Chimera marker file (.cmm) of the C-alpha trace (Angstrom):
<marker_set name="trace">
<marker id="1" x="89.879" y="4.953" z="-7.023" r="1" g="1" b="0" radius="0.5"/>
<marker id="2" x="92.367" y="7.028" z="-5.063" r="1" g="1" b="0" radius="0.5"/>
<marker id="3" x="92.153" y="8.314" z="-1.522" r="1" g="1" b="0" radius="0.5"/>
<marker id="4" x="94.541" y="8.888" z="1.359" r="1" g="1" b="0" radius="0.5"/>
<marker id="5" x="93.908" y="5.948" z="3.674" r="1" g="1" b="0" radius="0.5"/>
<marker id="6" x="95.335" y="7.765" z="6.713" r="1" g="1" b="0" radius="0.5"/>
<marker id="7" x="92.360" y="10.121" z="6.586" r="1" g="1" b="0" radius="0.5"/>
<marker id="8" x="89.813" y="7.325" z="7.093" r="1" g="1" b="0" radius="0.5"/>
<marker id="9" x="88.935" y="4.577" z="9.525" r="1" g="1" b="0" radius="0.5"/>
<marker id="10" x="89.314" y="0.950" z="8.368" r="1" g="1" b="0" radius="0.5"/>
<marker id="11" x="85.531" y="0.492" z="8.161" r="1" g="1" b="0" radius="0.5"/>
<marker id="12" x="85.206" y="3.535" z="5.891" r="1" g="1" b="0" radius="0.5"/>
<marker id="13" x="87.894" y="2.215" z="3.551" r="1" g="1" b="0" radius="0.5"/>
<marker id="14" x="86.126" y="-1.122" z="3.225" r="1" g="1" b="0" radius="0.5"/>
<marker id="15" x="82.834" y="0.666" z="2.535" r="1" g="1" b="0" radius="0.5"/>
<marker id="16" x="84.436" y="2.891" z="-0.137" r="1" g="1" b="0" radius="0.5"/>
<marker id="17" x="85.908" y="-0.125" z="-1.904" r="1" g="1" b="0" radius="0.5"/>
<marker id="18" x="82.589" y="-1.991" z="-1.846" r="1" g="1" b="0" radius="0.5"/>
<marker id="19" x="80.658" y="1.074" z="-2.944" r="1" g="1" b="0" radius="0.5"/>
<marker id="20" x="83.020" y="1.484" z="-5.890" r="1" g="1" b="0" radius="0.5"/>
<marker id="21" x="82.252" y="-2.081" z="-7.041" r="1" g="1" b="0" radius="0.5"/>
<marker id="22" x="78.493" y="-1.510" z="-7.004" r="1" g="1" b="0" radius="0.5"/>
<marker id="23" x="77.994" y="-4.778" z="-5.133" r="1" g="1" b="0" radius="0.5"/>
<marker id="24" x="75.767" y="-5.493" z="-2.148" r="1" g="1" b="0" radius="0.5"/>
<marker id="25" x="77.403" y="-6.444" z="1.134" r="1" g="1" b="0" radius="0.5"/>
<marker id="26" x="76.609" y="-10.110" z="0.508" r="1" g="1" b="0" radius="0.5"/>
<marker id="27" x="77.935" y="-10.080" z="-3.073" r="1" g="1" b="0" radius="0.5"/>
<marker id="28" x="81.087" y="-8.226" z="-2.083" r="1" g="1" b="0" radius="0.5"/>
<marker id="29" x="81.895" y="-10.464" z="0.896" r="1" g="1" b="0" radius="0.5"/>
<marker id="30" x="81.311" y="-13.593" z="-1.160" r="1" g="1" b="0" radius="0.5"/>
<marker id="31" x="84.092" y="-12.604" z="-3.580" r="1" g="1" b="0" radius="0.5"/>
<marker id="32" x="86.651" y="-13.217" z="-0.810" r="1" g="1" b="0" radius="0.5"/>
<marker id="33" x="84.791" y="-16.093" z="0.832" r="1" g="1" b="0" radius="0.5"/>
<marker id="34" x="83.358" y="-14.084" z="3.718" r="1" g="1" b="0" radius="0.5"/>
<marker id="35" x="79.799" y="-13.730" z="4.960" r="1" g="1" b="0" radius="0.5"/>
<marker id="36" x="77.452" y="-10.758" z="4.696" r="1" g="1" b="0" radius="0.5"/>
<marker id="37" x="77.647" y="-10.541" z="8.500" r="1" g="1" b="0" radius="0.5"/>
<marker id="38" x="81.445" y="-10.217" z="8.270" r="1" g="1" b="0" radius="0.5"/>
<marker id="39" x="81.075" y="-7.374" z="5.791" r="1" g="1" b="0" radius="0.5"/>
<marker id="40" x="78.375" y="-5.614" z="7.764" r="1" g="1" b="0" radius="0.5"/>
<marker id="41" x="80.269" y="-5.902" z="11.047" r="1" g="1" b="0" radius="0.5"/>
<marker id="42" x="83.397" y="-4.440" z="9.461" r="1" g="1" b="0" radius="0.5"/>
<marker id="43" x="81.541" y="-1.603" z="7.719" r="1" g="1" b="0" radius="0.5"/>
<marker id="44" x="79.876" y="-0.654" z="11.003" r="1" g="1" b="0" radius="0.5"/>
<marker id="45" x="83.255" y="-0.658" z="12.752" r="1" g="1" b="0" radius="0.5"/>
<marker id="46" x="82.321" y="-3.392" z="15.220" r="1" g="1" b="0" radius="0.5"/>
<marker id="47" x="85.261" y="-5.495" z="14.037" r="1" g="1" b="0" radius="0.5"/>
<marker id="48" x="88.335" y="-4.761" z="11.979" r="1" g="1" b="0" radius="0.5"/>
<marker id="49" x="89.377" y="-6.851" z="9.016" r="1" g="1" b="0" radius="0.5"/>
<marker id="50" x="92.911" y="-8.163" z="8.668" r="1" g="1" b="0" radius="0.5"/>
<marker id="51" x="95.442" y="-6.639" z="6.290" r="1" g="1" b="0" radius="0.5"/>
<marker id="52" x="95.445" y="-9.935" z="4.374" r="1" g="1" b="0" radius="0.5"/>
<marker id="53" x="91.724" y="-9.385" z="3.694" r="1" g="1" b="0" radius="0.5"/>
<marker id="54" x="92.468" y="-5.921" z="2.324" r="1" g="1" b="0" radius="0.5"/>
<marker id="55" x="95.217" y="-7.364" z="0.110" r="1" g="1" b="0" radius="0.5"/>
<marker id="56" x="92.839" y="-10.026" z="-1.189" r="1" g="1" b="0" radius="0.5"/>
<marker id="57" x="90.278" y="-7.359" z="-2.060" r="1" g="1" b="0" radius="0.5"/>
<marker id="58" x="92.956" y="-5.223" z="-3.697" r="1" g="1" b="0" radius="0.5"/>
<marker id="59" x="94.026" y="-8.149" z="-5.866" r="1" g="1" b="0" radius="0.5"/>
<marker id="60" x="90.436" y="-9.067" z="-6.708" r="1" g="1" b="0" radius="0.5"/>
<marker id="61" x="89.421" y="-5.530" z="-7.725" r="1" g="1" b="0" radius="0.5"/>
<marker id="62" x="92.746" y="-4.326" z="-9.130" r="1" g="1" b="0" radius="0.5"/>
<marker id="63" x="93.284" y="-1.726" z="-6.408" r="1" g="1" b="0" radius="0.5"/>
<marker id="64" x="96.793" y="-0.467" z="-5.823" r="1" g="1" b="0" radius="0.5"/>
<marker id="65" x="97.848" y="-0.081" z="-2.193" r="1" g="1" b="0" radius="0.5"/>
<marker id="66" x="100.711" y="2.326" z="-1.645" r="1" g="1" b="0" radius="0.5"/>
<marker id="67" x="102.430" y="2.530" z="1.706" r="1" g="1" b="0" radius="0.5"/>
<marker id="68" x="104.412" y="5.698" z="2.009" r="1" g="1" b="0" radius="0.5"/>
<marker id="69" x="106.675" y="6.909" z="4.763" r="1" g="1" b="0" radius="0.5"/>
<marker id="70" x="105.372" y="10.022" z="6.455" r="1" g="1" b="0" radius="0.5"/>
<marker id="71" x="107.302" y="13.233" z="5.846" r="1" g="1" b="0" radius="0.5"/>
<marker id="72" x="109.500" y="14.537" z="8.618" r="1" g="1" b="0" radius="0.5"/>
<marker id="73" x="109.013" y="17.953" z="10.198" r="1" g="1" b="0" radius="0.5"/>
<marker id="74" x="111.872" y="20.421" z="10.412" r="1" g="1" b="0" radius="0.5"/>
<marker id="75" x="112.555" y="19.149" z="13.946" r="1" g="1" b="0" radius="0.5"/>
<marker id="76" x="113.080" y="15.591" z="12.626" r="1" g="1" b="0" radius="0.5"/>
<marker id="77" x="109.861" y="14.000" z="13.882" r="1" g="1" b="0" radius="0.5"/>
<marker id="78" x="107.346" y="12.385" z="11.553" r="1" g="1" b="0" radius="0.5"/>
<marker id="79" x="104.148" y="14.264" z="10.750" r="1" g="1" b="0" radius="0.5"/>
<marker id="80" x="100.894" y="12.737" z="11.970" r="1" g="1" b="0" radius="0.5"/>
<link id1="1" id2="2" r="1" g="1" b="0" radius="0.2"/>
<link id1="2" id2="3" r="1" g="1" b="0" radius="0.2"/>
<link id1="3" id2="4" r="1" g="1" b="0" radius="0.2"/>
<link id1="4" id2="5" r="1" g="1" b="0" radius="0.2"/>
<link id1="5" id2="6" r="1" g="1" b="0" radius="0.2"/>
<link id1="6" id2="7" r="1" g="1" b="0" radius="0.2"/>
<link id1="7" id2="8" r="1" g="1" b="0" radius="0.2"/>
<link id1="8" id2="9" r="1" g="1" b="0" radius="0.2"/>
<link id1="9" id2="10" r="1" g="1" b="0" radius="0.2"/>
<link id1="10" id2="11" r="1" g="1" b="0" radius="0.2"/>
<link id1="11" id2="12" r="1" g="1" b="0" radius="0.2"/>
<link id1="12" id2="13" r="1" g="1" b="0" radius="0.2"/>
<link id1="13" id2="14" r="1" g="1" b="0" radius="0.2"/>
<link id1="14" id2="15" r="1" g="1" b="0" radius="0.2"/>
<link id1="15" id2="16" r="1" g="1" b="0" radius="0.2"/>
<link id1="16" id2="17" r="1" g="1" b="0" radius="0.2"/>
<link id1="17" id2="18" r="1" g="1" b="0" radius="0.2"/>
<link id1="18" id2="19" r="1" g="1" b="0" radius="0.2"/>
<link id1="19" id2="20" r="1" g="1" b="0" radius="0.2"/>
<link id1="20" id2="21" r="1" g="1" b="0" radius="0.2"/>
<link id1="21" id2="22" r="1" g="1" b="0" radius="0.2"/>
<link id1="22" id2="23" r="1" g="1" b="0" radius="0.2"/>
<link id1="23" id2="24" r="1" g="1" b="0" radius="0.2"/>
<link id1="24" id2="25" r="1" g="1" b="0" radius="0.2"/>
<link id1="25" id2="26" r="1" g="1" b="0" radius="0.2"/>
<link id1="26" id2="27" r="1" g="1" b="0" radius="0.2"/>
<link id1="27" id2="28" r="1" g="1" b="0" radius="0.2"/>
<link id1="28" id2="29" r="1" g="1" b="0" radius="0.2"/>
<link id1="29" id2="30" r="1" g="1" b="0" radius="0.2"/>
<link id1="30" id2="31" r="1" g="1" b="0" radius="0.2"/>
<link id1="31" id2="32" r="1" g="1" b="0" radius="0.2"/>
<link id1="32" id2="33" r="1" g="1" b="0" radius="0.2"/>
<link id1="33" id2="34" r="1" g="1" b="0" radius="0.2"/>
<link id1="34" id2="35" r="1" g="1" b="0" radius="0.2"/>
<link id1="35" id2="36" r="1" g="1" b="0" radius="0.2"/>
<link id1="36" id2="37" r="1" g="1" b="0" radius="0.2"/>
<link id1="37" id2="38" r="1" g="1" b="0" radius="0.2"/>
<link id1="38" id2="39" r="1" g="1" b="0" radius="0.2"/>
<link id1="39" id2="40" r="1" g="1" b="0" radius="0.2"/>
<link id1="40" id2="41" r="1" g="1" b="0" radius="0.2"/>
<link id1="41" id2="42" r="1" g="1" b="0" radius="0.2"/>
<link id1="42" id2="43" r="1" g="1" b="0" radius="0.2"/>
<link id1="43" id2="44" r="1" g="1" b="0" radius="0.2"/>
<link id1="44" id2="45" r="1" g="1" b="0" radius="0.2"/>
<link id1="45" id2="46" r="1" g="1" b="0" radius="0.2"/>
<link id1="46" id2="47" r="1" g="1" b="0" radius="0.2"/>
<link id1="47" id2="48" r="1" g="1" b="0" radius="0.2"/>
<link id1="48" id2="49" r="1" g="1" b="0" radius="0.2"/>
<link id1="49" id2="50" r="1" g="1" b="0" radius="0.2"/>
<link id1="50" id2="51" r="1" g="1" b="0" radius="0.2"/>
<link id1="51" id2="52" r="1" g="1" b="0" radius="0.2"/>
<link id1="52" id2="53" r="1" g="1" b="0" radius="0.2"/>
<link id1="53" id2="54" r="1" g="1" b="0" radius="0.2"/>
<link id1="54" id2="55" r="1" g="1" b="0" radius="0.2"/>
<link id1="55" id2="56" r="1" g="1" b="0" radius="0.2"/>
<link id1="56" id2="57" r="1" g="1" b="0" radius="0.2"/>
<link id1="57" id2="58" r="1" g="1" b="0" radius="0.2"/>
<link id1="58" id2="59" r="1" g="1" b="0" radius="0.2"/>
<link id1="59" id2="60" r="1" g="1" b="0" radius="0.2"/>
<link id1="60" id2="61" r="1" g="1" b="0" radius="0.2"/>
<link id1="61" id2="62" r="1" g="1" b="0" radius="0.2"/>
<link id1="62" id2="63" r="1" g="1" b="0" radius="0.2"/>
<link id1="63" id2="64" r="1" g="1" b="0" radius="0.2"/>
<link id1="64" id2="65" r="1" g="1" b="0" radius="0.2"/>
<link id1="65" id2="66" r="1" g="1" b="0" radius="0.2"/>
<link id1="66" id2="67" r="1" g="1" b="0" radius="0.2"/>
<link id1="67" id2="68" r="1" g="1" b="0" radius="0.2"/>
<link id1="68" id2="69" r="1" g="1" b="0" radius="0.2"/>
<link id1="69" id2="70" r="1" g="1" b="0" radius="0.2"/>
<link id1="70" id2="71" r="1" g="1" b="0" radius="0.2"/>
<link id1="71" id2="72" r="1" g="1" b="0" radius="0.2"/>
<link id1="72" id2="73" r="1" g="1" b="0" radius="0.2"/>
<link id1="73" id2="74" r="1" g="1" b="0" radius="0.2"/>
<link id1="74" id2="75" r="1" g="1" b="0" radius="0.2"/>
<link id1="75" id2="76" r="1" g="1" b="0" radius="0.2"/>
<link id1="76" id2="77" r="1" g="1" b="0" radius="0.2"/>
<link id1="77" id2="78" r="1" g="1" b="0" radius="0.2"/>
<link id1="78" id2="79" r="1" g="1" b="0" radius="0.2"/>
<link id1="79" id2="80" r="1" g="1" b="0" radius="0.2"/>
</marker_set>
């Protein structure tokens, strides 16, 4: 799975990862010792998961996270 994370909200990223596994919210959350309510709340955007949770999911499902510096414009500022 490959997508540009900057183009999505945290809840959408979590949903995409879960959707890619084919698991229900309860099954997916259980793999990192969380509840279905935790998963649902994060997917709906009511709460935001921690980066450590994302790293745990990445390790569990063999997902590579790449953090890349944004390119600079000709005037020296970083692109948004």
